[in-house]
Each structure stands twice: as C-alpha cells, then as structure tokens.
C-alpha positions in Angstrom: 12.8 17.4 -13.9 16.3 18.1 -12.6 16.6 19.2 -9.0 19.6 21.6 -8.7 21.9 21.5 -5.7 21.5 24.6 -3.6 24.4 26.6 -2.4 26.6 25.1 0.4 25.7 26.1 4.0 28.3 28.6 5.2 31.0 27.0 7.4 33.0 28.7 10.2 36.4 27.5 11.4 35.8 28.5 15.0 33.2 26.0 16.2 32.6 25.1 19.8 32.8 21.4 20.5 30.0 19.5 22.3 28.2 16.2 22.6 26.5 16.4 19.2 29.8 17.3 17.6 31.3 14.1 19.2 28.4 12.0 17.8 28.9 13.5 14.3 32.6 12.9 14.6 32.0 9.2 15.4 29.7 8.8 12.4 32.3 10.5 10.2 34.9 8.0 11.2 32.6 5.1 10.2 32.2 6.4 6.7 35.9 7.4 6.4 36.7 3.8 7.1 34.1 2.5 4.6 35.3 4.8 1.9 39.0 3.9 2.6 38.3 0.2 2.3 36.2 0.7 -0.9 34.2 -2.5 -0.9 36.8 -4.8 0.8 35.6 -7.5 3.1 35.0 -6.0 6.5 34.3 -2.6 5.1 30.7 -2.6 6.3 30.2 -2.1 10.1 29.5 -5.0 12.4 26.2 -5.5 14.0 27.5 -3.9 17.2 28.8 -0.9 15.2 25.4 -0.6 13.4 23.6 -0.4 16.8 26.0 2.5 17.7 25.2 4.2 14.3 21.5 3.9 15.0 22.0 5.4 18.5 24.1 8.3 17.2 21.6 9.0 14.4 18.7 9.3 16.9 20.9 11.6 19.1 21.5 13.8 16.0 17.8 13.9 15.2 17.0 14.9 18.7 19.5 17.7 18.5 18.0 19.0 15.2 14.6 19.0 16.8 15.8 20.7 20.0 18.1 23.5 18.6 16.4 26.9 18.3 19.2 29.4 17.2 20.8 29.6 13.8 24.3 30.2 15.1 27.6 29.6 13.3 28.0 26.4 15.3 24.5 25.3 14.2 25.3 26.0 10.5 28.5 24.0 10.6 27.0 21.0 12.4 24.2 21.0 9.9 26.7 21.1 7.1 28.4 18.0 8.5 25.1 16.3 9.0 24.1 16.9 5.4 27.4 15.3 4.3 26.7 12.4 6.6 23.2 11.9 5.3 24.6 11.8 1.8 26.9 9.0 2.9 24.0 7.2 4.6 22.0 7.2 1.3 25.0 6.4 -0.9 25.8 3.4 1.2 22.2 2.2 1.7 21.9 3.2 5.3 18.3 4.4 4.7 16.8 3.5 8.1 19.7 5.3 9.8 19.2 8.4 7.7 15.5 8.6 8.3 15.4 10.0 11.9 17.6 13.0 10.9 15.7 13.6 7.6 12.4 13.4 9.5 13.6 16.0 12.0 14.5 18.4 9.1 11.2 17.6 7.5 9.2 18.6 10.6 10.9 21.9 10.5 10.3 22.3 6.8 6.5 21.6 7.2 6.1 23.8 10.3 5.3 20.8 12.6 8.3 22.1 14.6 8.2 25.9 14.9 11.7 27.4 14.2 13.0 30.8 13.2 13.5 31.6 9.5 17.2 30.9 9.6 16.8 27.4 10.9 13.9 26.6 8.5 15.9 27.9 5.5 18.8 25.5 6.4 16.4 22.6 6.8 14.8 23.3 3.4 18.2 23.6 1.7 19.4 20.3 3.2 16.3 18.4 2.1 16.6 19.9 -1.4 20.2 19.0 -1.7 19.6 15.4 -0.5 16.6 15.0 -3.0 19.1 15.2 -5.9 18.6 13.2 -9.1 21.4 10.8 -8.0 19.8 10.1 -4.6 16.3 9.8 -6.2 17.7 7.1 -8.5 19.4 5.2 -5.6 16.2 5.2 -3.6 14.0 4.3 -6.5 16.2 1.5 -7.7 16.0 -0.1 -4.2 12.2 0.3 -4.2 12.0 -1.4 -7.6 14.6 -4.1 -7.2 14.9 -4.7 -3.4 18.6 -5.3 -4.0 19.5 -4.5 -0.4 16.1 -5.8 1.0 15.4 -2.2 2.2 12.3 -1.2 0.1 10.4 0.1 3.1 13.4 2.0 4.4 13.9 3.7 1.0 10.2 4.7 1.0 10.6 6.3 4.4 13.4 8.5 3.1 11.2 9.6 0.3 8.4 10.4 2.7 10.9 12.5 4.7 11.6 14.6 1.5 7.9 15.2 1.3 6.6 17.8 -1.1 10.1 18.5 -2.4 10.0 15.3 -4.5 6.2 14.9 -5.1 6.2 16.5 -8.6 9.0 14.2 -9.7 7.2 11.2 -8.3 4.0 12.2 -10.1 5.8 12.6 -13.3 7.4 9.1 -12.9 4.0 7.7 -12.1 2.6 9.2 -15.4 5.4 7.8 -17.5 6.0 4.4 -15.8 4.9 1.5 -18.1 5.6 -1.1 -15.5 2.8 -1.8 -13.0 5.2 -2.7 -10.2 7.0 0.6 -10.6 3.6 2.4 -10.5 2.6 0.6 -7.3 6.0 1.5 -5.7 5.4 5.2 -6.5 1.9 5.1 -5.2 3.1 3.6 -1.9 5.7 6.4 -1.6 3.0 9.1 -2.2 0.8 7.5 0.4 3.6 7.7 2.9 4.2 11.4 2.1 0.5 11.9 2.9 -1.8 15.0 2.6 1.1 17.4 1.7 1.0 15.8 -1.7 -2.6 16.8 -2.4 -1.9 20.3 -4.0 0.5 18.7 -6.4 -1.9 15.9 -7.2 -4.6 18.5 -7.9 -2.4 20.4 -10.3 -1.4 17.3 -12.1 -4.9 16.1 -13.0 -5.4 16.5 -16.7 -8.3 14.6 -18.4 -5.9 14.0 -21.3 -3.5 12.1 -19.1 -3.3 8.3 -19.4 -6.4 6.7 -17.8 -4.3 4.5 -15.5 -2.6 7.6 -14.1 -6.0 9.2 -13.3 -7.2 6.0 -11.7 -4.1 6.0 -9.5 -4.7 9.6 -8.6 -8.2 8.7 -7.6 -6.9 5.8 -5.6 -4.3 7.9 -3.8 -6.8 10.6 -2.9 -9.0 7.9 -1.3 -6.1 7.3 1.1 -4.7 10.7 1.8 -7.6 13.0 0.9 -10.3 14.5 3.1 -13.5 16.6 2.8 -11.5 19.6 1.7 -10.0 17.8 -1.2 -13.1 15.9 -2.4 -13.8 18.4 -5.3 -10.6 17.1 -7.0 -12.5 13.9 -7.6 -15.4 15.4 -9.4 -13.9 15.4 -12.9 -12.7 11.9 -12.4 -16.2 10.8 -11.6 -17.2 12.0 -15.0 -14.3 10.4 -16.9 -15.3 8.2 -19.8 -13.1 5.4 -18.7 -15.2 3.3 -16.2 -12.1 2.2 -14.2 -11.3 5.9 -13.5 -14.9 6.8 -12.5 -15.3 3.7 -10.3 -12.1 4.4 -8.4 -13.1 8.1 -7.9 -16.5 6.9 -6.6 -14.9 4.7 -4.0 -12.6 7.5 -2.9 -15.5 9.9 -2.5 -17.1 7.4 -0.2 -13.9 6.9 1.8 -12.9 10.5 2.3 -15.9 12.8 1.4 -17.5 12.9 4.9 -20.4 15.4 5.0 -19.5 16.7 1.5 -20.3 13.4 -0.3 -24.0 14.1 -0.8 -23.8 17.4 -2.6 -20.9 16.3 -4.8 -22.6 13.1 -5.9 -25.9 15.0 -6.6 -24.0 17.4 -8.8 -22.8 14.6 -11.1 -25.8 12.3 -10.9 -27.5 13.6 -14.1 -24.2 13.2 -16.1 -22.9 9.7 -15.2 -23.6 6.4 -17.0 -26.4 4.2 -15.8 -24.2 1.8 -13.8 -22.6 4.6 -11.8 -25.9 6.3 -11.4 -27.3 3.2 -9.6 -24.2 3.1 -7.4 -24.5 6.8 -6.5 -28.2 6.5 -5.6 -27.4 3.5 -3.4 -24.7 5.5 -1.6 -27.1 8.5 -1.1 -29.3 6.1 0.8 -26.5 4.6 2.8 -25.3 8.0 4.0 -28.9 9.1 4.6 -28.5 12.2 2.4 -31.6 14.2 3.2 -30.8 16.8 0.5 -31.1 14.1 -2.1 -34.8 13.5 -1.4 -36.2 16.2 -3.8 -33.9 15.1 -6.7 -34.7 11.4 -6.2 -38.5 12.1 -6.2 -38.1 14.1 -9.4 -36.3 11.1 -11.0 -39.1 8.8 -9.9 -41.7 10.9 -11.7 -39.6 11.4 -14.8 -40.3 9.4 -17.9 -37.9 6.7 -19.1 -36.9 8.6 -22.2 -34.4 6.5 -24.2 -33.6 4.2 -21.2 -34.4 0.5 -21.7 -37.3 -0.8 -19.6 -35.2 -3.1 -17.4 -32.8 -0.3 -16.7 -35.6 2.0 -15.8 -37.0 -0.6 -13.4 -33.6 -1.1 -11.7 -33.2 2.7 -11.4 -36.7 3.2 -9.9 -36.2 0.3 -7.5 -32.9 1.8 -6.2 -34.5 5.2 -5.8 -37.3 3.7 -3.7 -34.7 1.8 -1.6 -32.6 5.0 -1.1 -35.7 7.0 -0.1 -36.5 4.4 2.5 -33.0 4.3 3.8 -32.9 8.1 4.1 -36.2 7.9 6.0 -37.6 11.3 5.1 -41.4 11.7 5.6 -41.2 14.0 2.6 -41.1 10.9 0.4 -44.2 9.2 1.8 -46.6 10.8 -0.7 -44.8 9.7 -3.8 -44.0 6.2 -2.4 -47.7 5.8 -1.5 -48.7 6.7 -5.0 -46.4 4.2 -6.5 -47.4 1.4 -4.1 -51.1 2.0 -4.7 -50.9 2.6 -8.5 -53.2 0.4 -10.6 -52.5 -1.1 -13.9 -54.8 -0.3 -16.8 -55.1 -2.9 -19.6 -51.8 -4.3 -18.5 -50.1 -0.9 -18.9 -49.0 0.0 -15.3 -47.2 3.2 -14.5 -44.8 1.3 -12.4 -43.7 -2.4 -12.5 -44.5 -4.8 -9.7 -40.8 -4.7 -8.7 -40.9 -1.0 -8.2 -44.2 -1.2 -6.3 -42.8 -3.7 -3.9 -39.7 -1.5 -3.4 -42.0 1.4 -2.7 -44.0 -0.6 -0.1 -40.7 -1.7 1.7 -39.5 1.9 1.7 -42.8 3.1 3.2 -42.7 0.4 5.9 -39.2 1.4 6.8 -40.0 5.1 7.0 -43.2 4.6 9.1 -41.2 2.3 11.6 -38.8 5.2 12.5 
C-alpha cells in the first residue's frame, strides 16, 4: 500500500526569528555538512556534537508541544522541522527524531489539544514522514540491526501510530520469516491501543493461521475489556494454536467481560479448550456460570469417551467449588451421595471425590 506524500506546508518569506529558529538553524548546519561530505571520514558528528543535537531536538519537541497558534511563522518552522526529520531518518538518527515525532503524534491523537490548523499540520507531517522510503529504512534497521538501533527505529514507528498500522498488518500477514513477524509485532505493541480498530478490521478467518495467532497475541498485550469481543471468532478457530492464544489473551485483558464471553463459546469449542475454559470460570469465580455448569453435569455423555466425560465432570465440580455458590450445593450433594447399582454408577469415584471437595470448600466460606 503506497502512502502518497501530502502537499507541502505553505512557506512565507517574512518569518520572525527566535530561539527555536536558532535551534533549527543549528540542526540544519549539521546536515548540510554531512551531506556536503557525503560519507567522508569525519562526516558524522562527534560525541559532543551528538549531545548538542539531542538537546536541540528536545528543545524543538518542547516548542511543538507548547505552541498554540497556526501562524505563518509556525507553518514555516514546521516545514523546516519536517525537512530535518527527514534528514534524521535518512541518516539513521532515529533517537534524535523521536522526541519531535512524538510531539506531533500527541497532537495527532488529541493527547495535546490544539486548534484544527495546528492538528492538520501535525497529521500532514507524520503522513509525509511515513513514506514508503522511510518505512523501508526503519524496517531494514529493525530486521538487520545494521546500525545497532532496532529499538530506536521501533520508537519512530510508534510515533507514526495509526498512520502506519495498516501497512504493518499487511507486512505481518505476508512475512514468511518469523524474525520479521516478531519485529512487526513488537512495533504494533509499541503503537498500543490505537492499533485495535485496524486489527479488528484485518481479522479474516481465511487469513493464515499464524497471522491470526499473532493478532490474538497482540490483543493480549494492547487490548482491554472493550476489545475482548474481537477474540471471540479466534477462540472458535479450527487451528488449536490460534484458539489457545486467544484464550490466553481473554484471560489477560477481558476483566469482568471474561465470563460471559467464555460461556458463549463453551458449547462450541473442542474438549481440550472446554476443560481450560471451565477451569478459568472457576478461577475468576464467575457466578453467572453456575447454571450452565450444573446443566453440563446433569447432561449425558453423548458421543464423548468415558475418560473425557470423567475429566469434564471433575473440572466442573472443581469450578463450582471455586466459585463458591450455594446454588450448587444440591447437585454436588447428589453426586457425592450417589450409589452404584450393579457396578453401574451414575458418576465415577473421581467425580464423587471432586464433588465432595467442592462441597467442603463451599461450606467453609
């Protein structure tokens, strides 16, 4: 997906000079010298000069965060900053670019409240900087570590935020190399919750299973209760590695919504995941699960193998005990006290013991 460069920010010849203009001028001198020397020895700044660049970059970022009015001076200084940020990225000065990019990003996301003119300029700058060429420069560094600046390149991507998320997701879907996929996942984690709408839109059950597993993984790190429903189709995926990852993410991020979501998929998942879900319902003390769990205890095995049925019933008893609802006392008592007739017991001894333990736990509370 090609990201087109937006129109240039309007420049004005009559710009008042000030401290920020002096800082920008100093930075421009650095890159004029680097470009003039074109790779010659001594072209890159000294350690002392790099410290100055860092300081000037922070000053520029503070100015971006502080300014309120979209004046001609503001537009011109932002135009010069955009050109400098392009130089930063082209020359591998990722850490030095990050404070200024983050300042524009805060305006773009609304973290910093600015008027429409200022916000439009910030969006335009970020879109211009998130060009195909810069994307490739940053991604190459993340994959190769050529400049030993992987983390710094990730931070620049994170500053671009939602502007690059669709391209990252597309890359994640197509990447055949696991290292490349891990790198993209790390970038998306850094971008954070603003990536969730794009992730939701990208989930297609026909996508490669490893892509869907990665989406489940990412949602477990940046998601929340409001995004938990995105994981529902992944819980039902036929590939176990996808459903298991989705299950873990539900536990990590689902909060108070976990119980109702897990109950909704419980009848439709395979036996292994069903056991895991029942165990979780007990751990989170999901009172709304008591009725469904009791119904499952009373149900006949159907086509389920005997050992699987015993494991399921044991886990249900354990979960009912963990939840601690007195509503379950009646059925647990019936199981614990059930008698075998001619060797044909309604419940196995393992299930009866589990029911007894559950009863004891409930009555202690």
